[in-house]
N, C-alpha and C positions, 0 to 999 in steps of 0.2 A: 248354783246362788248368785242372785245379783246383786250388784254392787250399791252398798249404802250411799244415800246420800249426801253429799259433801255437807257438814251440817255449816252455818253461817251464822254470825254474830245477831245477836239480837236488834242490833240498831242499824236498820238500811237507809238512815234518811240523809238529812242534814252534816255535812262536818260538825260535830256539836261546838270545838273551841268557836271556831271561826261565826258561829250561827250568834254564839255565847256573845262574841263581839260585836259582832253588827248590832243584836238587839238592845242590849246593855247603851252605845253609846246613843243609838235611837231614840231609847226610854230618856237617857239622861237629859239629850237636845229636849225631848218633848214638853220634860217636864222644868227644865233649867231655863233654856232660854226665855220663855213670859216674865222667870221672875229674874234675871240681869239684865234684861234690854228694854228702857223704857220707852215708851210711846213716844217718837220722833214728832217734833215741830211740826203744824199741820203743811205748810209752807214745802216742806221735801219729804213729806208722807202723806197720801190725800186718799190712801183706800181706796175705795171700792165710790169712795162721794167725789164727785169733783169739785175741782175750788171753787168755782160758779157759786154753787150750793150753801156754801159757808159764808160767803159772802153777801149774800142778801142782807140778812139781819145787822153787819155790820153798816152797808149803806144807808140800809131805811134810817138805825139809828145816828146816820152821820147828818143826814137830812132832817131829822126830826131838831137835833141841834144846832144845823144852820136856821133852821125856821124860827127857834126861841120863841113857842107859843107862851102865852101866859097863863091860859091855864088849857092842858091837854083835853083834845075829843075825848070822850068814849069811845067813838071807834079805832081814833091812832091810839089810844091806851091797849086796846083788845088788839089791834095789828103789832103794837109791838112784843105783847105777849105769847102771840103765837109765834114770832119771831124768833123771841128767845127762846120757846120751849122746840121751835123746830132747829135750833143752832146746837140747844144742850142734843139732844136726838142723834144730830147729824154725828158731834163729837162722841156719842155714845159707840155710835155705828165704827168709825173709825175707830174707835182703842179696840172693838172686837175682831177689824178686819186685821187688825197688827198682830194680836193673838194666834188668830189663824194665820196669818201667813207665817208665825213663826213657825205653829204647829206644822205647817205643810213643809218649810224647808227643812225640821226636824225629821220627818219621812221620807223626804227627797235625798238628803244626805247618806239619811242612814242605808236607801236603797242604792244608792252608789257608791258606798261602802261597800254593799255586797257584792257589787258588779264587779269590782275591783278584786275582793279578797276571795268571792265565789264558794261561801258555805255550798251554794244548790247551786246549778246553771242557773246561766243569765234572764231564761226567761221566766224560770220560777222563782226565781229574787225582784221579778219586776210583778208578779203577779199577787206576789203576797204583799208588794208596796205598795199596788191598786186596792187590793184590801185592806191593810190599815189603813188609809185614805176612810174608807168607808165603813168602818168599825170604832174609829174615834171619832164619828163626825165632822171633822175636817172637810169631806166632801160628801157631797148625796153618791148613791152606788149609781144614778145615769154620769153624776160629772167624773166619778173615779173611772168609768167605762169609757168615756167620750175620745179617748184620742185614739179609740182601732176604729173612727170613723173617718180619718183625717185621709184626704186624695191622696197625697204625696206619697203616704204608709203603704197604700194598697200599689202604687209606680213601683217600688224597689221589691212588692211581692210578685206583680206579675212579669218584674224582670228575671226572678230568679227561675220561673220555667222557661224563660226564653234562654235563659246559661244551660237549663238542661236538653231543651232542644240542642244547643250545638253542641255539645258530649254526648248525649244518646247516639245523633245522627251522623258522628264522627268528624263533621264538619272542622269543631276546632281546633280535631290533631291533625284535619289534613291544612289549616292554612298554617299551624306551626311548620309543619316539614316543607311547605310550598317556599315559605319566606327563610326558611336553612336553605334548601335547596338554591333559592336565590342570592343570597349574601352572606353564604358562610362559608369561604373559600382561607377566609382569617378569622381568627380568635374575636373581635373586633367588630369584623362584620356577623358573626354568629351572634353576639350582641344586638346588635341593630337588627337583624332579623326576629330574635324575642322579642325588641320591642314593638316592631312593625306589626306581629300576631298579635300583642296586647292590645295595641293601638283599635285593630277592629274589632277583637272582642271587649273590648272597656265598658263600649255604650249597651251592651247586653247580657254582661256578668257583670252583676252588683255585686257580687262577694269576690273583693281582693286574694281573699283565703282559699276559693273556690278556684280563681282562675289560676293561681299558683299552684294549691295541688292538684286539680283537678286535670289538668294542662301543663304545664310550663315546667312543673319540678318531676314529672316522668321524664321528660323530654332531655332537662337538663341534666339529670341522673343518667340516662342513657349516653349522654354525649362525652360526660367526663369518664365513664365507663371505659369506652371505647377507647380514649385515649390512655386507657393505664392510668387514670384520676383516682385516687380512692385515699376518704378520711384514714382507713386503717393501717394504710402502709405507708402513710408518709407522705404520699405523692400528690398533696391537697392542691398545691401549687401549682399542677401542671396546668391545669384549665379550670376543674371544678370552684377551686376557690373563686376565682377571679368568674364566673359563670351563678355564681352565685350571688354573687354581692350585685352584679347588674342585674339579675331577675330581679331581686326583692328591690332595688331602687327603680326600677324601670315600672315596678306594681304601683308603686307608690305615688308615682307621678303620675300616670293613667289615673289611677284612683281621683287624682283632682282635677283630670280635666276633664271629665266627665258625668252628670247629676246622678248617672244611674251606675259608675263602676263601684261605687263604696255604700254600703248599707246605710250607715249616716249619714249621708248626704244630704237626702231626702228630710232627715230630721232637722237637718240645719236650716234646709229651705222652712221650712214650716216654722220655724222658729225666726227669721226673717220676716215673713209674714205676717207675723204677730206685730213685727213694728212697721205695719204697711210695706213692705219692701216685698216684691213681686219678682221673682226667679223663674223664671223659663229653662226647661232644658237647653233653648235654643240661645239665650242670653249668659247662661251658664258658658256652652261652650265656647261661643263668640270672645268671652274675657279670658280662656285659660288657653285657646288655641296657640297662639305665637309662644308665649313662655314657656307650655307641655310641651311643645315642638325643640323649643331652643334645649329644656332641660334634655328630653330624649336621646338630644345629640351630644348635649354635655357632660352628659352625668355618666355614661357608659365610657368614653373619652377620658376625663378625670381618673374613674376607675381603676383605667387601662394604664394612668400613668403612676398611681398609687400604688398598686396593687398589680401588678402585671404579671401577667401567665407568664410559664416555660414556655410553655408551646404557642406561637404565634402563628403559623401559619395550619390551616384544617380544611385538606381536601378530601379527605376521608367523611368528613361530615356532611357535603355534598352527597358522598355516594352512597351513607347510611340513610339522607332523606330519600333519594330517589330509590331507593330500596324498599321501604315502607311506603311511600305514596303505590309503586307498582303493585307491593303486595295489600292496599288495599282496592286496589283496581279504581275502574272509572267512577267519575262522582252518583251519588246515589239520586234517585228522585227525589227523596227524605231532605239531602243535601240541597236540592235546586229548592226543594218547598221552603228550606230554611233561608235559604238566601232571598226570595223572593217574601217572603215575609218579615225578616229584618228590615230590608229596604224600604218596604212601604211603612214599616213604624220608623223608620228613623227618617226618612221626609215628614212623616206627620208629627214626629218628634221636631224637627229643624222650624219648618215654615207652618205646620197647622196652626199653633193658638195665634201665631201672629197675622196668618192671611184668611183664617178659614173661620176662627174660634172653634180649636178642637184643641180640648185639654191632653198634657200629657198622659194622663192616668188614662182617658177615655181612650188612647191613642195605644197604651200599653193593651187595655182591655181588647181590643179591636184585635191586636195583633194575637194573642192567646188564642181567643175564637178563633179564625184562621189556622191555627194550629191545630186547633181540638179537631175543626172540620177536616180537614186535609189529610189527619192520622199521624200527621208529625210527634203529638204526645199523644197519647192516651188520660182520660180522667184521672186512672190509677196513678200516671205519671206527677199529677198535680198534687191529690193527694201524699205521695210518696215524699215528695219535695218537703222536707223537715225543716231544713235549715229556713227557707221562705215562713212557714207559722211561728219556728221562733224570731225569727227575728219582727213580725207583726206583734208578738206579745213584747217583748224586752224595747221594741221602738215605742211602739203605742202606748205603753206604760208614761215613759220619760218626756214623750212628747207631751202629755197629759198635764205632768208635773208640773213641768219647766214654763206650759201658759196659764195652768192658774197660779206658778208665782208673781207671774207677769200681771195678771188681771187681777187679784188680791196686792197689786203695790210694791212689791217687795224688789224686783228688779227695778222700777223706775225709781226706786227710795234709792237703790244702790248706786245707781247711774249718775244722780245730781250727787251724790255723796265725795261718790270717786272723779266725777268733773269738776268738783270745786275743789280738789285739793292737786287738781292739774291745772287750777287758773292762771293764767299769767303767759300759758305757752300756747303758742300757735298747733291748729290741729293738728298740723301733718307731725311734729314730735309727739303730741300727745298719742297720735295713735300708733305711731313706730312703736313707742315703747310699749304701749297696751299690745300690740300684735306680738312684737318679741318676746313681754310676758305669756303671753297666752300659748305661743309656739314651743317656747323651751319647757312648759310646767308639763308638757309631759313626758320628763322624765320620771314623773310621779304616777303616769298613768299605765296601764298595762292592755286599753282598749282604746280604742279612737271613740267608738259611740258613748263609753263613761266619760270621756274628757267633753265630747261634744253637749251630752246631754250636763254636765257639772259646769260648764264655763260659756259657753258660745253666745246665749241669750247674755247674759250678766256681761261679757266683755264688748259685746255687740251694743249696748244699750249706753254703757259707757262712752263706747266709740262716739256714738251720736249725740250724746251731751255735752260731749267735746269740740262738737262742731264738724266730722268728719261729713264727708255725701256718702249720703245710705247707701247706694247700690256700692258704692267703692267698698265701703268697711265691711258689707255683708259678703262680698263676695272674695274679699282676702280672707278674712276667717273662717269659709268655707274651702279657700284654697291650701288654709295653715293645717285646717282640721286632719288633713291627710299627709300632707308632707312633713309634719313634724314626726313619724313614726319613724323616719329612716335611722334615727341615734340608737334606740336601742336595740336589744336580741327580745325583747317583750312585747313590744310597742303594740305589734298589732299581730295577728292570725298568721299571716305570711313571714314573717317575722321568726316567730315560735317553729313553725315548719320548716321555712330554710335550714335556719341555724340548727337544728337536731339533726339535719342530714351530718353535722360535724366536721363539715370542710372550712370552716373559718373558725377560730380563735375567739373568746368573747371578747378579750384586749382589743384588738383589729377591729372586730365588728365595731365597737364603741367610739376609737379611735375614727375610722374611715365614717361612720355613721354622723358624726359632728362637724368633718370638712365636710362631705355632702349635704349637711343642711345649710352650713355655711353658705355653700355653689348655690343652693337653690333659694336661699330668702336672696344672696343678689338677682338672680335670674329673673325671680319673679316680681321683685321689689321694681328691680332697676329697667329690664327689659319689659317686665308685666306692665310697668306703672306707665313708660314711654305708651305702649299699648292702649292701655286706659286711657290713657289722655285724650288719644286718637278716636276712641269711642265715644268719649264724652263723658265717661263717668267722675271725672273730676275736673 
């Protein structure tokens, strides 16, 4: 007699309590905000109506008063009446824009809350938010889906395919063992070998979680076990704990160094573009290369001093790397093809847009086409890259929502109000305060994507209103959108993955994370600031 199929609960959907909290918060905000938030003055909130359109009636009225005709001409009276009617209609539209913007803001906050507390997977929350925009009439269905057409979004989707090529071909693992063989005679050298591996993989592996869980974490775990370092028997401090913290913080720095190294980076790029600031792959890399390389050298050393491993010499790691490389054999044709395609795409990312007008997304699509033509990837590999399609859904939704908050005048209004509160301070002081606030607000976020989606556009708008140089402000907030994840064990995917290995206690993780955050800020603001001055960013 066959075993009976185990019975499951009748509810297989979203987590009920979390879903209820998200829906209630969204509904309360949607209904309540228009009732408690009066329409601001026209000088600080214009909606989708330009300031000039509202000024014409006043200008005409002023000219009429100055002329002081004894008897108004019929034509003048009709013109004045038409101007008054236009002004009244414009004011009606402005008030409607304010209510519509508040409704958009309510849906946006509910979506961000859902992404944080996760009643459903992130993509499911995002697509539900897009549906809410359409069903409530806040946006049309075309507007609700407009985020999925953004070229920056497709750049990151295609970069996920490159990551699959590196992992499938074995090239990523080969690179890691190569650097371990080269630099791994000491524990600190192992950390630098891992940093070199991340530096090579960063431009084409757009998920910091994929880099960590797919390539780095298995190698770190193998190294720890080879030296008898296991959390189960209290030997974490031999080497495993240090390598865990070093790997995590290296991954965070690499995420900040490349536009294509973290899934939310292109989203920040798009938000900056909404303010007229064009960030290319090359301009991001040029601004990040100096502070990034300094950070890759300094942070492992700082952790080595603050959280030293018991084992400092690791000649066996070199032997293990040699054994693994011998086991892998000679470089395969797929790996050579992966190297060639990677080189072509990287050159187009660095020089293509500046010298040949080749967009970064175009370069990525060319690279994906070459991988498919040469057989490094099959179409089934593209379809199976579920992380890429998940990113497409939730990033596209957040780009759409933040974009319409800007178009509806909500973010410009917030920027003017916040800038007015900082009147009397230089832009340097104001921008430092804003940047640090943005950075340490990550204690309240469990996702770098949620943080960027919720705060980047608003803080960039305030920074610009305070007089900060546009490109400098946009890039610093981009870099901080990655570096702030060092502080907690839940702030990004790699944190949860590595913390879950059990090598580092939670208190130690938070203490070291805060210290690393301070060191990173000093490096990127101090050394980075000097480098950005050389580049002419301020």
